[in-house]
C-alpha positions in Angstrom: 83.5 105.8 89.1 84.2 104.6 92.5 87.5 104.1 94.3 88.5 100.9 96.1 90.3 101.3 99.4 92.9 98.8 100.3 93.0 98.8 104.2 95.8 96.3 104.4 98.0 98.4 102.1 97.2 101.5 104.2 98.1 99.7 107.3 101.4 98.4 105.8 102.2 101.9 104.6 101.8 103.3 108.1 104.0 100.6 109.5 106.6 101.3 106.8 106.5 105.0 107.7 107.3 104.2 111.3 110.2 102.0 110.2 111.6 104.5 107.8 111.4 107.3 110.4 113.3 105.4 113.0 115.9 104.0 110.7 116.4 107.4 109.2 116.8 108.8 112.7 119.6 106.3 113.4 121.3 107.3 110.2 121.1 111.0 111.1 122.5 110.1 114.5 125.4 108.3 113.0 126.2 111.2 110.7 125.7 113.7 113.6 123.0 115.4 111.7 120.4 115.3 114.4 119.0 118.5 115.8 121.2 120.2 118.3 121.6 123.6 119.9 124.9 124.8 118.5 124.3 128.4 119.7 125.2 127.2 123.2 128.4 125.5 121.9 129.6 128.8 120.2 129.5 130.5 123.6 132.3 128.2 125.0 136.0 128.7 124.5 137.5 126.4 121.8 139.1 124.2 124.4 135.9 123.6 126.3 133.9 122.7 123.2 135.3 119.2 123.1 134.2 118.6 126.7 130.8 120.0 125.9 130.5 117.7 122.9 131.4 114.7 125.1 128.8 115.7 127.6 126.2 116.1 124.8 127.0 112.7 123.5 126.7 111.1 127.0 123.3 112.7 127.5 122.2 111.5 124.1 123.5 108.0 125.0 121.4 108.0 128.2 118.3 109.0 126.2 118.9 106.4 123.6 119.4 103.7 126.3 116.0 104.7 127.8 114.6 104.3 124.3 116.0 100.8 123.9 115.0 99.8 127.4 111.4 101.0 127.1 111.2 100.2 123.4 111.3 96.5 124.1 108.2 96.5 126.3 105.6 96.9 123.5 107.4 94.1 121.6 106.9 91.6 124.5 103.4 92.9 125.2 102.2 92.3 121.6 103.9 89.0 120.7 100.5 87.3 120.1 98.7 90.3 118.5 98.3 90.9 114.8 97.2 94.0 112.9 93.5 94.0 112.0 93.8 94.3 108.2 97.2 93.1 107.1 97.5 90.4 109.8 101.1 91.5 110.4 102.4 90.6 113.9 102.4 93.9 115.8 105.7 93.0 117.5 107.3 93.4 114.1 106.2 97.0 114.0 107.3 97.8 117.5 110.7 96.2 117.4 112.0 99.1 115.3 112.1 101.2 118.6 114.6 98.9 120.2 116.4 98.2 116.9 117.0 101.8 116.0 117.8 102.7 119.6 120.4 99.9 119.7 122.0 101.2 116.5 122.0 104.7 117.9 123.6 103.5 121.1 126.4 101.8 119.2 127.0 105.0 117.2 126.9 107.1 120.3 129.6 104.9 121.9 131.6 105.4 118.7 131.1 109.2 118.8 132.4 109.3 122.4 135.4 107.2 121.5 136.2 109.4 118.6 136.0 112.5 120.7 138.2 111.0 123.3 140.7 110.1 120.6 140.6 113.7 119.4 139.0 113.0 116.0 137.4 116.5 115.8 137.0 116.5 112.0 134.3 113.9 112.4 132.4 116.2 114.7 132.9 119.3 112.6 129.9 121.5 113.2 127.8 122.8 110.4 128.1 126.3 111.7 131.4 128.2 111.7 132.3 128.2 115.3 135.3 130.5 115.2 
């Protein structure tokens, strides 16, 4: 017996993996389930924790903005290019960087607004902080 490789399907599966990874990261960002260093947060008094969380969200917002800004460059650079096997436009693959980054940016703004309104139950940490 011999096996038949389907290079186009392999290529599409790799592209799908990239999309699922970044969309999953944006969902984790929305739910505040992304990796963070809570051991530093525990060291602060209870009153300062909210300020530290706001600072953390602002830093994440800046990083996500950079992701969106530089995530659009490969889209524009590869508008005319297609993948070798599946003939999928490469810009469709790269647009997930900007798309997921934009979704994260919106959620980051929502997180900051929630913290400023005092909605701490949304930002309840997984670790017992008291």
